[in-house]
N, C-alpha and C positions, 0 to 999 in steps of 0.2 A: 504493500500500500504506500502511495506517495502521500506524505502528510502536509505538503505545502498546498493546503486546500484539499489539501487532501485531508509421494506418497509413499506406502511407506517402504522405501528402498534406501539402503545405506550406500552412498556414493563413495566406494572405496578407491576407485581408480577411474578418474574422468577420461583418461586416454582410452581405457578399455571400453568405457561406456560409449565414447564417440565412435569407435570402430564398430561396436555392436549396432549402434543406432543406424549407421549407414548401410547395414545389411538387412535391416528390418523390412519386411515386405509391406507394400501398401496395397490398398484395395485396387483390383484391376480396373483400369480405365480412368480413375479419378485424376491421377497425376498427369497422364497424357492428355486427357480431355481439357483439364484446366490449363495446362501449358499451351495447348493448341489455341485455346480461346484468347490467349494474349496476342496472337498474331506474330508474324515474322518480320514486321517492320516495313515491308513493301506494301504501299498503298494503305497502310494503317495510320491512324492519327498518331502524332508523336507523343511520347509519354510526358506526363506533367510531374514536376518535382516541387517539393515544398520550398518556399522562399526562405532562405537563411538570413537572419538578421544579425544584430549586434551580439557581442559576447555578453553572457549573463551569468548569474550565480549558479554554481553546481548544486544539485540537491544535497542536502545534509547527509542523506543516506550514502551517496557516493563518496563524500568526504570521509565519513567514518569507515566505509568499506576500504578506502585506500590506506587508512591507518592500520586496519586489521590484515589486509592482504597487500602489503607494500610492493611485493614483486609484480603484482598484476598492474599496478599503476605507474611503475618506474619505467616509463617509455619516453622516447623522444618524438618530437614533431616529425611528420613525414608527409609525403605527397598524397593527396586524396586519390582513392582508387574505387572504381565501380566494378561490379561483377558482370561478366558476360553471361547472360542467363540462358544457358543451354538446357536441353531436356534433362540431362544428367544432373546439372546443378539444381534444377527445379525439383526433381525427385529427392535429392539429398535434403533440400529445405523441408519438404513435406515429412520425410522420415524423422528428422531431428525434431521438428515441431510436434509431431504426433507423439514421439517417444517421450519427450519431456512433459508434455501436457498429461500423458497417461501415467507417468512415473512419480510425479511430485503430488503429494496430498496437500490441498489448499488449507492454509491456516493463517490467521492474522499474526502480526508480530507481537501484539499484546498477549494473545493466547500462547504463542510459541516461546517468546523470550521475556515477556513481562515488560516490554518497552514499546513505545509507539512506533519506532522506525529502526530497522536493522536490515542491511543488505548483506547477503552471504551466498554461498553456493549450495545451500540446502543439503548439506552432507548427510543429514539424518532422514532425508526424503520428504521433509515438510517445508512449506514456504508460501509466500504470497507473490504478487506479480513480479517483483524484482528478482526473486530467486529463479523463476521460470526464465526470465530474460537473461540473467547472468549465466545460467547453465547452457542455454541454447547458444549464446554467443561464444562461450568457451569451447563447446563441442565443435562448432563450425570452425573456429580458429585452429583447433588441434587437428582438424581434418584438412587444413591447408587454406582456408578462406582468409582473405586479408582483413585485418582488424578495421582498416579504414572504411570498409563497406558495411560494417556491422555496428550500428549505432543505437545505444540505449536512449530511449525517447520517452519524455514525459508528456502525457496527454490528459485531457478531460474526457472521461468516457460518456456514454449516452445518458448517464444519470447526473453528469456534472461533477463526478468524483475524480480525484487525482488517481492516475493509473500509469503503469510503465509497460512499454512494449519494445520489441526489437525491430528497428527499421533496417531493411537490407537494401542497399543502393545498387541498382543494376542498370544495364543499358536499355532496359525496357520499362524503367520507372522504379519507384520506391515501393517495396512490399513490406507488410507488417506481420510479424509472428507474435501471436497473442494468446494468452491462456484463457481469455474470455470468449474466444472465437475459434472454432475448429479449423476453418479454412484460412489459408494465407491470402490476404486481400491486398490490392493496391491501396495505398494510404488514403486515397480520395474516396474509397468505398467503405471505410470503417465506421463512419458516423461520429468520429472523435474530433475534438478540437486539439490541434497540435500546439504544444506550448514551447518546448525546448528539447534539445538533444545534444549529444556529444558532437564536437567538431570532427569532420573527416580528417583534418590535418593533425589533430592532437586530442586524444581521448580525454585528457584532463581539462580541456577547455569546453565549455558548454555555450551553445548559441541559441538565441530565440528563433522561433519559427513563425512565419506569417502566411500571407496569401500564396496560392500556388503560382508557379512560373512555368513557362514552356521549356522543354528540353533544350539544352545548348546544341549547337550544330554538331559537335563531337563530344564524346564522353571518354573519360579514362577507363581502361579496361584491364582486367586481370590477365 
């Protein structure tokens, strides 16, 4: 839970989990049908990206997370990178998203830790929205996806509550991995108000989000 307005599996080895997740089968047709519906770029409308604004304050949960997991945050600034969204990449996204959503048991931080806000990797198999996001992001990174394309994002959900999702930046637009929604959706179809997220250039810098903008003429690709 994001406080700014705002299952049971023991995660012993995230590397092993990531490898296992990428071999989990998905329901026949779903991945391919959904991927095909995105179009191949020829004759299709260009993807729309969120408008990135000024630097803003990082969520307190991220600040505390970086104190607890210093190695995760000890990174340097780098060039922004977008994913080339192949059919294989789309399948991997679905597998990771489904696996994490099915494996973590939802619980609030108050119920879990006795505090209002704590971000962690849900090592005991319990967590709220940030744990889902952090585990998905870590698994994808350990599978070789660039950190610069995997952005922790703060939104207002359909009830107006603070919520965290994972934005994946691709050459076909920005897609959201969410524990409140089974399908991976383009960010414009979530019904959420996007507030802020990590900068592509530096995960420890957070930027505000505004109105959508058209895709640039070219995109950086993996």
